[in-house]
N, CA, C and O atoms as a GROMACS GRO file, in nm:
protein
  440
    1MET      N    1   0.160  -2.022   1.364
    1MET     CA    2   0.203  -1.903   1.433
    1MET      C    3   0.137  -1.902   1.570
    1MET      O    4   0.014  -1.902   1.579
    2ASP      N    5   0.216  -1.900   1.674
    2ASP     CA    6   0.166  -1.899   1.811
    2ASP      C    7   0.160  -1.755   1.859
    2ASP      O    8   0.260  -1.699   1.904
    3VAL      N    9   0.043  -1.697   1.850
    3VAL     CA   10   0.024  -1.555   1.881
    3VAL      C   11   0.049  -1.527   2.028
    3VAL      O   12   0.096  -1.418   2.063
    4LEU      N   13   0.019  -1.623   2.116
    4LEU     CA   14   0.034  -1.600   2.260
    4LEU      C   15   0.179  -1.583   2.302
    4LEU      O   16   0.206  -1.528   2.409
    5CYS      N   17   0.273  -1.628   2.220
    5CYS     CA   18   0.416  -1.619   2.254
    5CYS      C   19   0.484  -1.503   2.184
    5CYS      O   20   0.606  -1.493   2.186
    6LYS      N   21   0.408  -1.416   2.122
    6LYS     CA   22   0.466  -1.304   2.047
    6LYS      C   23   0.419  -1.173   2.105
    6LYS      O   24   0.313  -1.163   2.168
    7THR      N   25   0.502  -1.072   2.083
    7THR     CA   26   0.457  -0.937   2.115
    7THR      C   27   0.372  -0.888   1.998
    7THR      O   28   0.376  -0.946   1.889
    8GLY      N   29   0.297  -0.783   2.021
    8GLY     CA   30   0.219  -0.724   1.912
    8GLY      C   31   0.308  -0.676   1.800
    8GLY      O   32   0.272  -0.684   1.683
    9VAL      N   33   0.426  -0.624   1.837
    9VAL     CA   34   0.521  -0.575   1.737
    9VAL      C   35   0.566  -0.688   1.647
    9VAL      O   36   0.567  -0.674   1.525
   10ALA      N   37   0.602  -0.802   1.707
   10ALA     CA   38   0.648  -0.917   1.628
   10ALA      C   39   0.534  -0.970   1.540
   10ALA      O   40   0.557  -1.006   1.425
   11PHE      N   41   0.414  -0.973   1.594
   11PHE     CA   42   0.299  -1.021   1.518
   11PHE      C   43   0.273  -0.932   1.396
   11PHE      O   44   0.260  -0.983   1.284
   12PHE      N   45   0.266  -0.801   1.416
   12PHE     CA   46   0.241  -0.710   1.304
   12PHE      C   47   0.354  -0.712   1.203
   12PHE      O   48   0.331  -0.707   1.082
   13ASP      N   49   0.477  -0.720   1.252
   13ASP     CA   50   0.592  -0.726   1.162
   13ASP      C   51   0.588  -0.852   1.076
   13ASP      O   52   0.620  -0.847   0.957
   14GLU      N   53   0.547  -0.963   1.135
   14GLU     CA   54   0.541  -1.090   1.062
   14GLU      C   55   0.430  -1.090   0.957
   14GLU      O   56   0.452  -1.135   0.844
   15ILE      N   57   0.313  -1.042   0.991
   15ILE     CA   58   0.202  -1.047   0.896
   15ILE      C   59   0.209  -0.939   0.790
   15ILE      O   60   0.142  -0.948   0.686
   16ARG      N   61   0.289  -0.836   0.814
   16ARG     CA   62   0.298  -0.725   0.719
   16ARG      C   63   0.341  -0.770   0.579
   16ARG      O   64   0.287  -0.723   0.480
   17SER      N   65   0.438  -0.862   0.571
   17SER     CA   66   0.486  -0.905   0.440
   17SER      C   67   0.383  -0.993   0.369
   17SER      O   68   0.370  -0.988   0.247
   18GLU      N   69   0.311  -1.074   0.446
   18GLU     CA   70   0.213  -1.164   0.385
   18GLU      C   71   0.080  -1.095   0.355
   18GLU      O   72   0.013  -1.128   0.257
   19PHE      N   73   0.043  -0.999   0.439
   19PHE     CA   74  -0.083  -0.927   0.424
   19PHE      C   75  -0.056  -0.776   0.427
   19PHE      O   76  -0.079  -0.712   0.530
   20PRO      N   77  -0.007  -0.718   0.317
   20PRO     CA   78   0.033  -0.577   0.320
   20PRO      C   79  -0.082  -0.477   0.313
   20PRO      O   80  -0.063  -0.361   0.351
   21LEU      N   81  -0.200  -0.517   0.267
   21LEU     CA   82  -0.307  -0.420   0.244
   21LEU      C   83  -0.391  -0.382   0.366
   21LEU      O   84  -0.433  -0.266   0.374
   22PRO      N   85  -0.418  -0.471   0.459
   22PRO     CA   86  -0.505  -0.430   0.570
   22PRO      C   87  -0.448  -0.312   0.649
   22PRO      O   88  -0.326  -0.298   0.666
   23VAL      N   89  -0.538  -0.229   0.697
   23VAL     CA   90  -0.500  -0.116   0.781
   23VAL      C   91  -0.496  -0.169   0.924
   23VAL      O   92  -0.592  -0.229   0.972
   24ARG      N   93  -0.384  -0.148   0.991
   24ARG     CA   94  -0.364  -0.206   1.124
   24ARG      C   95  -0.389  -0.102   1.234
   24ARG      O   96  -0.339   0.010   1.229
   25ILE      N   97  -0.467  -0.145   1.332
   25ILE     CA   98  -0.495  -0.063   1.450
   25ILE      C   99  -0.446  -0.142   1.570
   25ILE      O  100  -0.488  -0.255   1.593
   26LEU      N  101  -0.358  -0.081   1.646
   26LEU     CA  102  -0.304  -0.146   1.766
   26LEU      C  103  -0.383  -0.098   1.886
   26LEU      O  104  -0.383   0.021   1.919
   27ILE      N  105  -0.449  -0.192   1.953
   27ILE     CA  106  -0.525  -0.161   2.074
   27ILE      C  107  -0.454  -0.230   2.189
   27ILE      O  108  -0.443  -0.353   2.191
   28THR      N  109  -0.407  -0.152   2.284
   28THR     CA  110  -0.329  -0.210   2.391
   28THR      C  111  -0.337  -0.127   2.519
   28THR      O  112  -0.364  -0.007   2.516
   29ALA      N  113  -0.313  -0.195   2.630
   29ALA     CA  114  -0.302  -0.127   2.758
   29ALA      C  115  -0.155  -0.099   2.789
   29ALA      O  116  -0.123  -0.030   2.886
   30TYR      N  117  -0.067  -0.153   2.707
   30TYR     CA  118   0.077  -0.138   2.725
   30TYR      C  119   0.116   0.004   2.690
   30TYR      O  120   0.087   0.051   2.580
   31THR      N  121   0.182   0.073   2.781
   31THR     CA  122   0.210   0.214   2.760
   31THR      C  123   0.357   0.247   2.742
   31THR      O  124   0.395   0.364   2.748
   32ASP      N  125   0.442   0.147   2.720
   32ASP     CA  126   0.584   0.171   2.696
   32ASP      C  127   0.599   0.242   2.562
   32ASP      O  128   0.570   0.185   2.457
   33VAL      N  129   0.643   0.367   2.565
   33VAL     CA  130   0.650   0.449   2.445
   33VAL      C  131   0.741   0.387   2.339
   33VAL      O  132   0.708   0.389   2.221
   34GLU      N  133   0.854   0.332   2.380
   34GLU     CA  134   0.946   0.269   2.285
   34GLU      C  135   0.880   0.152   2.213
   34GLU      O  136   0.898   0.134   2.093
   35ALA      N  137   0.803   0.071   2.287
   35ALA     CA  138   0.735  -0.043   2.226
   35ALA      C  139   0.629   0.003   2.127
   35ALA      O  140   0.612  -0.058   2.022
   36VAL      N  141   0.558   0.110   2.160
   36VAL     CA  142   0.456   0.164   2.070
   36VAL      C  143   0.522   0.219   1.943
   36VAL      O  144   0.473   0.194   1.832
   37ILE      N  145   0.630   0.293   1.958
   37ILE     CA  146   0.702   0.346   1.841
   37ILE      C  147   0.753   0.231   1.755
   37ILE      O  148   0.744   0.237   1.632
   38ASP      N  149   0.806   0.129   1.819
   38ASP     CA  150   0.854   0.010   1.747
   38ASP      C  151   0.740  -0.056   1.669
   38ASP      O  152   0.759  -0.096   1.554
   39ALA      N  153   0.624  -0.066   1.730
   39ALA     CA  154   0.508  -0.126   1.664
   39ALA      C  155   0.466  -0.044   1.543
   39ALA      O  156   0.435  -0.099   1.437
   40ILE      N  157   0.466   0.085   1.559
   40ILE     CA  158   0.426   0.173   1.449
   40ILE      C  159   0.526   0.163   1.334
   40ILE      O  160   0.486   0.152   1.218
   41ASN      N  161   0.653   0.166   1.365
   41ASN     CA  162   0.755   0.162   1.260
   41ASN      C  163   0.768   0.026   1.194
   41ASN      O  164   0.778   0.019   1.071
   42LYS      N  165   0.769  -0.081   1.271
   42LYS     CA  166   0.791  -0.214   1.214
   42LYS      C  167   0.663  -0.279   1.162
   42LYS      O  168   0.666  -0.353   1.064
   43GLY      N  169   0.552  -0.251   1.226
   43GLY     CA  170   0.428  -0.316   1.189
   43GLY      C  171   0.338  -0.235   1.099
   43GLY      O  172   0.230  -0.280   1.061
   44ASN      N  173   0.382  -0.114   1.063
   44ASN     CA  174   0.303  -0.028   0.976
   44ASN      C  175   0.164  -0.004   1.035
   44ASN      O  176   0.062  -0.025   0.970
   45ILE      N  177   0.163   0.041   1.159
   45ILE     CA  178   0.039   0.064   1.233
   45ILE      C  179  -0.022   0.198   1.190
   45ILE      O  180   0.046   0.300   1.186
   46PHE      N  181  -0.152   0.194   1.159
   46PHE     CA  182  -0.223   0.316   1.119
   46PHE      C  183  -0.256   0.400   1.243
   46PHE      O  184  -0.236   0.522   1.243
   47ARG      N  185  -0.306   0.336   1.346
   47ARG     CA  186  -0.343   0.406   1.469
   47ARG      C  187  -0.308   0.320   1.591
   47ARG      O  188  -0.308   0.197   1.586
   48TYR      N  189  -0.277   0.389   1.697
   48TYR     CA  190  -0.253   0.328   1.827
   48TYR      C  191  -0.369   0.373   1.916
   48TYR      O  192  -0.394   0.493   1.929
   49VAL      N  193  -0.438   0.277   1.977
   49VAL     CA  194  -0.550   0.309   2.066
   49VAL      C  195  -0.518   0.249   2.202
   49VAL      O  196  -0.491   0.130   2.214
   50LYS      N  197  -0.523   0.333   2.304
   50LYS     CA  198  -0.492   0.289   2.440
   50LYS      C  199  -0.620   0.242   2.510
   50LYS      O  200  -0.725   0.307   2.504
   51LYS      N  201  -0.607   0.127   2.576
   51LYS     CA  202  -0.719   0.078   2.656
   51LYS      C  203  -0.723   0.155   2.787
   51LYS      O  204  -0.617   0.195   2.835
   52PRO      N  205  -0.836   0.177   2.846
   52PRO     CA  206  -0.970   0.157   2.789
   52PRO      C  207  -1.002   0.269   2.691
   52PRO      O  208  -0.955   0.382   2.706
   53TRP      N  209  -1.080   0.237   2.590
   53TRP     CA  210  -1.114   0.336   2.489
   53TRP      C  211  -1.262   0.370   2.500
   53TRP      O  212  -1.340   0.295   2.559
   54SER      N  213  -1.298   0.483   2.443
   54SER     CA  214  -1.440   0.518   2.437
   54SER      C  215  -1.494   0.468   2.304
   54SER      O  216  -1.421   0.458   2.206
   55ASN      N  217  -1.622   0.438   2.301
   55ASN     CA  218  -1.684   0.389   2.177
   55ASN      C  219  -1.672   0.492   2.065
   55ASN      O  220  -1.653   0.456   1.949
   56VAL      N  221  -1.684   0.619   2.100
   56VAL     CA  222  -1.674   0.726   1.999
   56VAL      C  223  -1.533   0.725   1.938
   56VAL      O  224  -1.517   0.736   1.817
   57ASP      N  225  -1.433   0.712   2.022
   57ASP     CA  226  -1.295   0.711   1.973
   57ASP      C  227  -1.267   0.590   1.884
   57ASP      O  228  -1.205   0.604   1.778
   58ILE      N  229  -1.312   0.473   1.925
   58ILE     CA  230  -1.282   0.353   1.846
   58ILE      C  231  -1.359   0.356   1.714
   58ILE      O  232  -1.306   0.313   1.611
   59MET      N  233  -1.482   0.404   1.715
   59MET     CA  234  -1.559   0.414   1.590
   59MET      C  235  -1.495   0.516   1.496
   59MET      O  236  -1.487   0.493   1.375
   60SER      N  237  -1.449   0.627   1.550
   60SER     CA  238  -1.382   0.727   1.469
   60SER      C  239  -1.253   0.670   1.408
   60SER      O  240  -1.222   0.695   1.292
   61CYS      N  241  -1.180   0.594   1.487
   61CYS     CA  242  -1.056   0.532   1.440
   61CYS      C  243  -1.086   0.434   1.326
   61CYS      O  244  -1.014   0.433   1.225
   62ILE      N  245  -1.189   0.353   1.341
   62ILE     CA  246  -1.225   0.256   1.238
   62ILE      C  247  -1.271   0.327   1.111
   62ILE      O  248  -1.235   0.286   1.000
   63GLU      N  249  -1.350   0.434   1.126
   63GLU     CA  250  -1.395   0.510   1.009
   63GLU      C  251  -1.276   0.572   0.935
   63GLU      O  252  -1.272   0.570   0.812
   64GLU      N  253  -1.181   0.628   1.008
   64GLU     CA  254  -1.062   0.686   0.945
   64GLU      C  255  -0.980   0.578   0.875
   64GLU      O  256  -0.929   0.600   0.765
   65ALA      N  257  -0.967   0.462   0.938
   65ALA     CA  258  -0.892   0.351   0.879
   65ALA      C  259  -0.961   0.306   0.750
   65ALA      O  260  -0.894   0.275   0.651
   66ASN      N  261  -1.092   0.301   0.751
   66ASN     CA  262  -1.166   0.260   0.631
   66ASN      C  263  -1.145   0.361   0.518
   66ASN      O  264  -1.123   0.322   0.403
   67LYS      N  265  -1.153   0.489   0.550
   67LYS     CA  266  -1.129   0.593   0.448
   67LYS      C  267  -0.987   0.583   0.392
   67LYS      O  268  -0.967   0.597   0.271
   68PHE      N  269  -0.891   0.558   0.479
   68PHE     CA  270  -0.752   0.542   0.436
   68PHE      C  271  -0.738   0.422   0.345
   68PHE      O  272  -0.668   0.428   0.244
   69TYR      N  273  -0.802   0.311   0.381
   69TYR     CA  274  -0.797   0.188   0.300
   69TYR      C  275  -0.856   0.213   0.161
   69TYR      O  276  -0.798   0.172   0.060
   70ILE      N  277  -0.971   0.279   0.156
   70ILE     CA  278  -1.036   0.308   0.028
   70ILE      C  279  -0.946   0.398  -0.058
   70ILE      O  280  -0.927   0.373  -0.177
   71ALA      N  281  -0.891   0.503   0.003
   71ALA     CA  282  -0.804   0.594  -0.071
   71ALA      C  283  -0.679   0.522  -0.122
   71ALA      O  284  -0.637   0.542  -0.236
   72SER      N  285  -0.620   0.438  -0.038
   72SER     CA  286  -0.501   0.362  -0.079
   72SER      C  287  -0.534   0.264  -0.191
   72SER      O  288  -0.456   0.247  -0.284
   73SER      N  289  -0.649   0.200  -0.180
   73SER     CA  290  -0.691   0.106  -0.284
   73SER      C  291  -0.714   0.177  -0.416
   73SER      O  292  -0.672   0.127  -0.521
   74MET      N  293  -0.779   0.292  -0.412
   74MET     CA  294  -0.804   0.369  -0.534
   74MET      C  295  -0.672   0.416  -0.595
   74MET      O  296  -0.655   0.414  -0.717
   75LEU      N  297  -0.579   0.458  -0.512
   75LEU     CA  298  -0.448   0.501  -0.561
   75LEU      C  299  -0.375   0.385  -0.627
   75LEU      O  300  -0.309   0.402  -0.730
   76SER      N  301  -0.385   0.267  -0.568
   76SER     CA  302  -0.321   0.148  -0.625
   76SER      C  303  -0.382   0.114  -0.761
   76SER      O  304  -0.309   0.080  -0.854
   77ILE      N  305  -0.514   0.122  -0.772
   77ILE     CA  306  -0.582   0.094  -0.899
   77ILE      C  307  -0.540   0.196  -1.005
   77ILE      O  308  -0.510   0.159  -1.118
   78LYS      N  309  -0.537   0.323  -0.968
   78LYS     CA  310  -0.497   0.428  -1.063
   78LYS      C  311  -0.351   0.409  -1.105
   78LYS      O  312  -0.316   0.432  -1.221
   79ASN      N  313  -0.267   0.368  -1.012
   79ASN     CA  314  -0.127   0.344  -1.045
   79ASN      C  315  -0.113   0.230  -1.146
   79ASN      O  316  -0.034   0.240  -1.240
   80GLU      N  317  -0.190   0.122  -1.127
   80GLU     CA  318  -0.188   0.011  -1.222
   80GLU      C  319  -0.236   0.056  -1.360
   80GLU      O  320  -0.178   0.018  -1.462
   81GLU      N  321  -0.343   0.137  -1.363
   81GLU     CA  322  -0.395   0.188  -1.489
   81GLU      C  323  -0.290   0.275  -1.560
   81GLU      O  324  -0.273   0.266  -1.681
   82LEU      N  325  -0.221   0.357  -1.483
   82LEU     CA  326  -0.118   0.444  -1.539
   82LEU      C  327  -0.002   0.362  -1.594
   82LEU      O  328   0.051   0.393  -1.701
   83GLN      N  329   0.037   0.257  -1.523
   83GLN     CA  330   0.145   0.171  -1.571
   83GLN      C  331   0.105   0.101  -1.701
   83GLN      O  332   0.187   0.091  -1.793
   84LYS      N  333  -0.019   0.054  -1.711
   84LYS     CA  334  -0.066  -0.010  -1.834
   84LYS      C  335  -0.069   0.090  -1.949
   84LYS      O  336  -0.031   0.057  -2.061
   85ALA      N  337  -0.115   0.211  -1.922
   85ALA     CA  338  -0.119   0.315  -2.025
   85ALA      C  339   0.022   0.351  -2.071
   85ALA      O  340   0.044   0.374  -2.190
   86TYR      N  341   0.116   0.355  -1.979
   86TYR     CA  342   0.255   0.384  -2.013
   86TYR      C  343   0.312   0.275  -2.104
   86TYR      O  344   0.380   0.305  -2.202
   87ILE      N  345   0.284   0.149  -2.071
   87ILE     CA  346   0.331   0.037  -2.154
   87ILE      C  347   0.267   0.046  -2.293
   87ILE      O  348   0.336   0.031  -2.394
   88PHE      N  349   0.137   0.070  -2.298
   88PHE     CA  350   0.066   0.082  -2.425
   88PHE      C  351   0.123   0.198  -2.507
   88PHE      O  352   0.142   0.185  -2.628
   89PHE      N  353   0.150   0.310  -2.441
   89PHE     CA  354   0.207   0.427  -2.508
   89PHE      C  355   0.344   0.392  -2.568
   89PHE      O  356   0.372   0.427  -2.682
   90ASN      N  357   0.427   0.324  -2.490
   90ASN     CA  358   0.560   0.286  -2.539
   90ASN      C  359   0.552   0.190  -2.657
   90ASN      O  360   0.632   0.199  -2.750
   91ILE      N  361   0.457   0.097  -2.654
   91ILE     CA  362   0.438   0.006  -2.767
   91ILE      C  363   0.398   0.086  -2.890
   91ILE      O  364   0.449   0.060  -2.999
   92GLY      N  365   0.310   0.182  -2.875
   92GLY     CA  366   0.267   0.267  -2.986
   92GLY      C  367   0.383   0.348  -3.042
   92GLY      O  368   0.397   0.361  -3.164
   93ILE      N  369   0.466   0.404  -2.955
   93ILE     CA  370   0.582   0.482  -2.998
   93ILE      C  371   0.678   0.394  -3.077
   93ILE      O  372   0.729   0.434  -3.182
   94ARG      N  373   0.704   0.273  -3.028
   94ARG     CA  374   0.794   0.181  -3.100
   94ARG      C  375   0.737   0.145  -3.236
   94ARG      O  376   0.809   0.137  -3.335
   95SER      N  377   0.606   0.122  -3.240
   95SER     CA  378   0.541   0.088  -3.365
   95SER      C  379   0.553   0.204  -3.465
   95SER      O  380   0.583   0.182  -3.583
   96LEU      N  381   0.530   0.325  -3.417
   96LEU     CA  382   0.544   0.442  -3.504
   96LEU      C  383   0.688   0.457  -3.551
   96LEU      O  384   0.712   0.491  -3.667
   97HIS      N  385   0.781   0.433  -3.464
   97HIS     CA  386   0.923   0.444  -3.499
   97HIS      C  387   0.958   0.343  -3.608
   97HIS      O  388   1.026   0.376  -3.705
   98CYS      N  389   0.911   0.218  -3.591
   98CYS     CA  390   0.938   0.114  -3.692
   98CYS      C  391   0.872   0.150  -3.825
   98CYS      O  392   0.932   0.132  -3.931
   99THR      N  393   0.749   0.201  -3.819
   99THR     CA  394   0.677   0.240  -3.941
   99THR      C  395   0.749   0.354  -4.012
   99THR      O  396   0.766   0.352  -4.134
  100SER      N  397   0.792   0.453  -3.934
  100SER     CA  398   0.861   0.567  -3.997
  100SER      C  399   0.994   0.524  -4.057
  100SER      O  400   1.034   0.576  -4.161
  101ARG      N  401   1.064   0.431  -3.993
  101ARG     CA  402   1.189   0.380  -4.049
  101ARG      C  403   1.163   0.303  -4.178
  101ARG      O  404   1.240   0.314  -4.274
  102SER      N  405   1.056   0.226  -4.182
  102SER     CA  406   1.027   0.149  -4.302
  102SER      C  407   0.982   0.241  -4.416
  102SER      O  408   1.015   0.216  -4.532
  103VAL      N  409   0.906   0.347  -4.385
  103VAL     CA  410   0.866   0.445  -4.486
  103VAL      C  411   0.990   0.517  -4.539
  103VAL      O  412   1.004   0.538  -4.659
  104ALA      N  413   1.078   0.555  -4.448
  104ALA     CA  414   1.200   0.624  -4.489
  104ALA      C  415   1.285   0.532  -4.576
  104ALA      O  416   1.344   0.577  -4.674
  105ALA      N  417   1.292   0.405  -4.541
  105ALA     CA  418   1.372   0.310  -4.621
  105ALA      C  419   1.309   0.292  -4.759
  105ALA      O  420   1.381   0.283  -4.859
  106SER      N  421   1.177   0.287  -4.767
  106SER     CA  422   1.112   0.270  -4.898
  106SER      C  423   1.129   0.394  -4.985
  106SER      O  424   1.140   0.383  -5.107
  107HIS      N  425   1.129   0.511  -4.924
  107HIS     CA  426   1.152   0.634  -5.000
  107HIS      C  427   1.298   0.644  -5.045
  107HIS      O  428   1.326   0.704  -5.149
  108ALA      N  429   1.388   0.588  -4.970
  108ALA     CA  430   1.529   0.591  -5.007
  108ALA      C  431   1.555   0.506  -5.131
  108ALA      O  432   1.648   0.534  -5.207
  109HIS      N  433   1.474   0.403  -5.150
  109HIS     CA  434   1.491   0.315  -5.266
  109HIS      C  435   1.425   0.372  -5.392
  109HIS      O  436   1.444   0.318  -5.501
  110LEU      N  437   1.349   0.477  -5.379
  110LEU     CA  438   1.282   0.534  -5.496
  110LEU      C  439   1.371   0.618  -5.576
  110LEU      O  440   1.330   0.673  -5.678
   0.00000   0.00000   0.00000
């Protein structure tokens, strides 16, 4: 991938499918509003920071991005746990259904 021949929008759009988890911060001196909107929409940009930036602003942006990453990661973990519990629950329900059918069949033969 030749980064020097790409726009930031193309770069973020390309890496988004391969690396979906990182929180993306676009730092640029480019002020074309349409290009920034395009970057946010296509590249899944968390924050846009205009150059030159202040240290306080960039540190705040990084801290917010980190909090967002942690929250998203925790949500993803909880979602996986919920999906596993749902599968386990469905297996249990099927097992109970089969057991109740077999009990009913054995009582029918009595």
